[in-house]
C-alpha positions as CSV (number, residue, x, y, z in Angstrom):
1,T,-0.1,0.0,0.2
2,A,2.7,2.6,0.8
3,C,4.5,1.9,-2.7
4,K,1.4,2.4,-4.6
5,K,1.5,5.1,-6.8
6,D,-1.5,8.1,-6.2
7,T,-3.8,8.3,-9.4
8,E,-4.1,11.8,-11.1
9,E,-7.5,13.6,-11.0
10,E,-9.0,14.0,-14.4
11,V,-9.2,18.2,-14.9
12,I,-12.6,19.7,-15.8
13,R,-12.7,22.6,-16.7
14,A,-15.4,24.8,-16.0
15,V,-16.6,27.3,-19.2
16,K,-19.1,29.8,-20.2
17,I,-21.3,29.1,-23.5
18,Q,-23.9,31.1,-25.5
19,E,-26.1,29.0,-27.1
20,I,-26.6,30.3,-31.0
21,N,-30.4,30.1,-31.5
22,S,-32.4,31.6,-34.9
23,S,-34.4,34.3,-33.1
24,Q,-31.8,36.0,-31.7
25,N,-30.3,39.4,-32.9
26,E,-33.3,40.8,-34.7
27,N,-31.7,44.3,-33.4
28,F,-28.4,45.0,-32.9
29,N,-26.1,48.3,-31.9
30,I,-23.2,49.7,-32.9
31,N,-21.1,51.9,-31.0
32,F,-19.4,54.8,-32.7
33,P,-16.7,56.6,-30.4
34,A,-18.2,60.2,-30.8
35,Q,-16.7,63.9,-30.9
36,I,-18.9,67.1,-30.2
37,S,-18.4,69.8,-32.3
38,P,-19.3,73.6,-32.9
39,T,-22.2,73.9,-35.5
40,Q,-19.7,76.3,-37.2
41,K,-15.8,76.9,-37.3
42,T,-14.2,78.9,-39.4
43,I,-10.0,79.8,-39.9
44,L,-9.8,83.3,-39.6
45,A,-6.9,85.2,-41.6
46,F,-5.5,88.3,-43.6
47,K,-6.0,88.6,-46.4
48,Y,-2.6,90.6,-47.4
49,A,0.6,89.4,-46.0
50,G,2.3,91.4,-43.0
51,K,3.6,91.2,-39.3
52,I,0.9,90.6,-36.7
53,K,0.4,93.7,-34.3
54,N,-2.2,92.3,-32.1
55,I,-4.4,89.5,-30.5
56,N,-7.1,90.9,-28.9
57,F,-8.6,87.7,-27.1
58,E,-6.8,84.6,-25.9
59,S,-8.4,80.8,-26.4
60,G,-11.6,80.3,-24.7
61,D,-12.9,83.8,-24.7
62,F,-16.3,84.2,-26.1
63,V,-16.1,87.2,-28.9
64,K,-19.2,89.1,-30.1
65,K,-19.8,89.5,-34.0
66,G,-17.9,92.4,-35.2
67,Q,-15.5,92.7,-32.7
68,V,-12.1,93.1,-33.7
69,I,-10.0,90.0,-33.0
70,A,-6.4,90.7,-34.4
71,T,-4.8,93.8,-36.6
72,M,-1.3,93.5,-38.2
73,D,1.3,96.6,-38.9
74,D,-1.1,99.1,-40.8
75,K,2.0,101.6,-41.6
76,D,2.4,100.9,-45.2
77,Y,-1.1,100.3,-46.0
78,K,-1.8,104.1,-44.1
79,V,1.0,105.5,-46.6
80,N,-1.1,103.4,-49.4
81,L,-4.0,104.9,-48.3
82,E,-2.6,108.8,-47.9
83,A,-0.8,108.7,-51.3
84,F,-4.6,107.6,-52.9
85,S,-6.2,110.3,-51.2
86,K,-4.2,113.1,-52.4
87,K,-4.7,111.6,-56.2
88,Y,-8.1,111.4,-55.5
89,E,-8.4,115.2,-54.4
90,A,-6.4,116.3,-57.5
91,A,-8.3,114.2,-59.8
92,K,-11.5,115.6,-58.2
93,A,-10.3,119.0,-58.3
94,V,-9.4,118.9,-62.4
95,A,-12.6,116.8,-63.3
96,Q,-14.8,119.6,-61.4
97,N,-12.7,122.1,-63.1
98,A,-13.0,120.0,-66.8
99,E,-17.2,120.5,-66.0
100,V,-17.4,124.0,-65.8
101,Q,-15.0,124.2,-69.0
102,F,-17.3,122.6,-70.8
103,S,-20.2,123.6,-69.8
104,R,-18.9,127.6,-71.0
105,A,-17.6,125.9,-74.3
106,E,-20.8,124.3,-75.1
107,K,-22.8,127.8,-74.1
108,L,-20.4,129.4,-76.5
109,Y,-20.6,126.8,-79.0
110,K,-24.1,127.2,-78.9
111,G,-24.9,130.6,-79.7
112,G,-21.9,130.2,-82.6
113,A,-19.0,132.2,-80.5
114,L,-17.1,129.2,-80.5
115,A,-15.3,126.7,-83.0
116,K,-16.3,123.0,-83.8
117,K,-12.6,122.1,-83.1
118,D,-12.2,123.9,-80.0
119,Y,-15.9,122.5,-78.5
120,D,-14.2,119.1,-79.4
121,N,-11.4,120.0,-77.4
122,A,-13.4,120.6,-74.4
123,V,-15.4,117.6,-74.5
124,M,-12.2,115.5,-75.0
125,Q,-11.0,116.9,-71.5
126,K,-13.9,116.7,-69.6
127,N,-13.9,113.1,-70.7
128,V,-10.2,112.0,-69.6
129,A,-10.9,114.1,-66.6
130,I,-13.9,112.2,-65.6
131,S,-12.2,109.1,-66.3
132,T,-9.0,109.7,-64.4
133,F,-11.5,110.7,-61.5
134,K,-13.3,107.3,-61.3
135,E,-10.1,105.5,-61.4
136,A,-8.8,107.5,-58.6
137,S,-12.0,107.6,-56.8
138,A,-11.7,103.2,-57.3
139,G,-8.0,103.3,-56.1
140,L,-9.3,105.0,-52.6
141,E,-11.8,102.6,-52.3
142,N,-9.7,99.6,-52.8
143,A,-6.9,101.7,-50.6
144,R,-9.6,101.6,-47.9
145,N,-10.7,98.1,-48.1
146,T,-6.9,96.6,-47.9
147,L,-6.3,98.9,-44.7
148,N,-9.5,97.7,-42.7
149,D,-8.0,93.8,-44.6
150,T,-5.6,94.6,-41.4
151,K,-8.2,93.7,-39.4
152,I,-9.3,90.2,-38.5
153,I,-13.6,90.9,-37.4
154,A,-15.3,88.0,-35.8
155,P,-17.9,87.1,-38.4
156,Y,-20.8,86.2,-35.7
157,D,-20.9,85.8,-31.8
158,G,-18.2,82.6,-30.7
159,Y,-14.9,81.6,-29.4
160,I,-11.8,81.9,-29.8
161,D,-10.7,78.2,-30.5
162,K,-6.9,78.5,-30.3
163,K,-4.7,81.2,-31.8
164,I,-2.6,79.5,-34.4
165,V,0.0,82.2,-34.2
166,E,1.2,84.7,-31.9
167,V,2.2,88.4,-31.9
168,G,4.9,89.3,-34.0
169,T,4.8,86.6,-36.2
170,V,5.0,87.4,-40.0
171,V,1.6,85.6,-41.7
172,P,1.7,84.9,-45.6
173,E,-1.3,86.2,-47.4
174,G,-4.2,84.0,-46.6
175,G,-1.8,82.4,-44.0
176,P,-4.3,80.9,-41.0
177,V,-4.2,83.5,-37.9
178,I,-7.3,82.2,-35.6
179,S,-9.2,78.9,-35.2
180,F,-12.7,80.5,-34.2
181,I,-16.1,78.6,-33.2
182,S,-19.7,79.8,-33.1
183,N,-21.6,80.0,-29.7
184,E,-23.6,76.8,-30.9
185,I,-21.7,74.0,-30.2
186,T,-24.7,71.1,-31.4
187,D,-22.9,68.5,-33.0
188,I,-21.2,65.1,-33.1
189,S,-19.1,63.9,-35.6
190,V,-18.0,60.4,-35.7
191,N,-16.5,58.0,-39.0
192,A,-18.2,55.0,-40.3
193,S,-17.1,52.4,-43.1
194,V,-19.4,52.4,-46.3
195,K,-21.4,49.0,-44.9
196,D,-22.2,51.3,-41.6
197,I,-23.0,54.2,-43.4
198,E,-26.5,51.8,-44.8
199,Y,-26.9,51.0,-41.1
200,I,-26.9,54.4,-40.2
201,K,-29.6,55.6,-43.1
202,N,-32.1,53.2,-42.1
203,A,-31.3,53.5,-37.8
204,E,-34.4,52.7,-35.5
205,N,-32.8,54.8,-33.2
206,I,-29.8,57.5,-32.9
207,S,-28.7,58.3,-29.5
208,F,-25.3,59.8,-27.5
209,K,-24.3,59.3,-24.5
210,D,-21.5,61.5,-22.9
211,S,-18.7,59.9,-21.3
212,T,-18.7,62.4,-18.5
213,K,-22.3,61.4,-17.2
214,D,-24.8,59.0,-18.0
215,K,-27.7,61.1,-19.6
216,I,-28.8,59.7,-23.2
217,Y,-29.5,62.5,-25.6
218,S,-31.3,61.5,-29.1
219,L,-29.7,62.5,-32.2
220,K,-30.7,63.0,-36.0
221,I,-28.6,62.8,-38.7
222,K,-27.3,66.5,-40.0
223,S,-25.2,65.3,-43.0
224,I,-23.1,62.4,-44.7
225,A,-19.7,63.1,-46.3
226,Q,-20.2,61.7,-50.0
227,N,-16.2,61.4,-50.2
228,P,-13.9,59.6,-47.7
229,D,-11.4,60.8,-45.4
230,S,-8.1,60.7,-47.4
231,I,-6.7,58.9,-44.5
232,N,-8.2,56.6,-42.7
233,L,-10.6,55.9,-45.4
234,T,-14.0,56.5,-43.2
235,Y,-17.0,58.8,-44.2
236,P,-17.3,61.7,-41.7
237,V,-20.9,61.3,-40.5
238,T,-22.4,64.5,-38.5
239,F,-25.3,64.2,-36.5
240,T,-27.2,67.2,-34.2
241,F,-29.1,67.1,-30.9
242,L,-33.2,66.6,-30.8
243,N,-34.6,68.6,-28.2
244,L,-31.9,69.7,-26.3
245,G,-32.8,71.4,-23.3
246,K,-31.5,75.3,-23.3
247,D,-29.4,74.5,-19.9
248,E,-28.0,71.6,-21.7
249,K,-24.6,72.8,-22.6
250,F,-21.8,71.2,-24.0
251,L,-17.6,72.0,-25.0
252,S,-16.5,71.4,-28.0
253,G,-14.2,68.7,-27.8
254,Q,-16.0,66.4,-25.8
255,T,-16.1,62.8,-26.3
256,G,-18.8,60.2,-26.0
257,T,-20.2,57.7,-27.5
258,V,-22.6,57.2,-30.8
259,T,-25.2,54.7,-30.5
260,I,-26.8,53.5,-33.6
261,S,-29.8,51.0,-33.1
262,V,-30.6,48.4,-35.9
263,K,-33.3,46.5,-37.0
264,N,-32.2,43.3,-38.7
265,N,-35.4,42.8,-41.3
266,G,-35.2,39.2,-40.7
267,N,-31.8,38.7,-41.7
268,Q,-29.9,36.7,-38.8
269,E,-27.0,38.3,-37.9
270,I,-25.2,35.9,-34.8
271,L,-23.1,37.7,-32.9
272,I,-20.9,36.6,-30.0
273,P,-18.1,37.8,-27.9
274,L,-14.9,39.0,-29.0
275,N,-13.0,37.2,-26.1
276,A,-14.7,33.9,-27.2
277,V,-12.8,34.6,-30.7
278,F,-9.0,32.9,-31.3
279,E,-6.8,32.9,-33.8
280,D,-4.9,29.8,-34.9
281,K,-4.3,29.7,-39.1
282,G,-7.6,31.7,-38.6
283,S,-9.9,33.2,-36.6
284,N,-11.4,30.2,-34.3
285,V,-13.9,29.3,-31.5
286,Y,-14.3,26.4,-29.2
287,L,-18.0,24.7,-29.6
288,F,-19.2,22.9,-26.3
289,K,-20.0,18.8,-27.7
290,D,-20.7,15.9,-25.6
291,G,-18.9,17.7,-23.1
292,K,-15.5,18.7,-25.4
293,A,-14.6,22.2,-26.6
294,V,-14.0,21.1,-29.9
295,K,-12.1,24.0,-32.0
296,T,-14.0,25.2,-34.8
297,A,-13.4,27.7,-37.8
298,I,-15.6,30.7,-38.4
299,E,-15.4,34.0,-40.7
300,L,-15.8,36.9,-38.8
301,G,-17.9,40.1,-40.4
302,E,-18.2,43.3,-38.8
303,L,-17.5,45.0,-35.3
304,R,-20.3,45.5,-33.2
305,E,-21.2,47.6,-29.9
306,T,-18.5,47.0,-28.1
307,D,-17.2,43.7,-27.0
308,K,-19.1,42.2,-30.6
309,I,-18.6,40.7,-33.6
310,S,-20.4,39.2,-35.8
311,V,-20.0,35.7,-37.5
312,V,-20.7,35.4,-41.3
313,K,-19.5,31.9,-41.6
314,G,-19.2,28.7,-39.2
315,L,-21.9,28.6,-36.7
316,K,-25.7,27.8,-37.1
317,T,-28.9,27.4,-34.9
318,G,-28.2,25.0,-32.0
319,D,-24.6,25.8,-31.9
320,K,-23.1,26.5,-28.4
321,V,-20.1,28.7,-28.2
322,I,-18.0,28.7,-25.4
323,V,-17.3,32.2,-24.5
324,A,-15.1,32.6,-21.1
325,G,-12.4,30.3,-20.1
326,V,-11.4,30.5,-24.3
327,S,-7.2,30.8,-23.3
328,K,-6.8,27.9,-21.0
329,L,-8.4,25.2,-23.3
330,A,-7.4,22.6,-26.2
331,D,-9.0,21.2,-28.6
332,G,-10.6,18.2,-27.3
333,D,-10.3,19.2,-23.6
334,K,-12.9,18.2,-21.1
335,V,-15.2,20.4,-20.0
336,K,-18.6,21.3,-18.1
């Protein structure tokens, strides 16, 4: 008895299973990471090149429509305006004198006291003077507009999103200076695949959950981009809030989750937890059969919600998929 070897106790691992049935997942949810964005966002710039003299606001400051946000060094533009003002005054005086001379010449010509040649010369001088005056007027108006363009004016009520450059920077013509966002912050942006676009268009319900609180808000589609993003090849989709309360306020850049509730329209879609899937020369799961774990190859579809994935091939109604304890199993292990 003392020399007898102990018999090894057979290990039967405990697992959790999910049974596939024909009625499952008539509805499913698709979750997208989302970011709240302003209704309008504008990159403000100077029309002409120059050195930035002042930026009157800081990031996050509220600005009313018409307020001056930034100015550039305008010395050269003031000199230019003064030069065109002098040209304008001179041309105006010449034009007024030409009008007087023409009026006199016209009376004399009609009275037969002035030769046709002299009358034609008076007409020509008047026309040249008027043309020069119009040119000087246009030059003065352009100089004024150019001087005004040394200021960046708030196009609507909003906030300074960020300063792209600082005071003293020499910016090129049209170079970005300020990122400006609207007072209303009610849009939510996500990036969706081509297939998900169809789900979004036919969604039964769309909602947003803020990452900082548990409240859920209803959404509606605002726009769907026709062309994919050049970097990740997904389509930007913008939603906006439905019936948002007056006291509900969001900050630009806040994050959360947009949930699309999709009706399957009678087409069965098998969803299993991501933890049930393992890779071994392709995607596989373990099925529970006759008290054993049986390795089974599957073909995966789209990611659903945050922790589930669809299976398009390899599973059928009645299959019992092992969804917990997978990492400790091998094909053929006894389980309970």
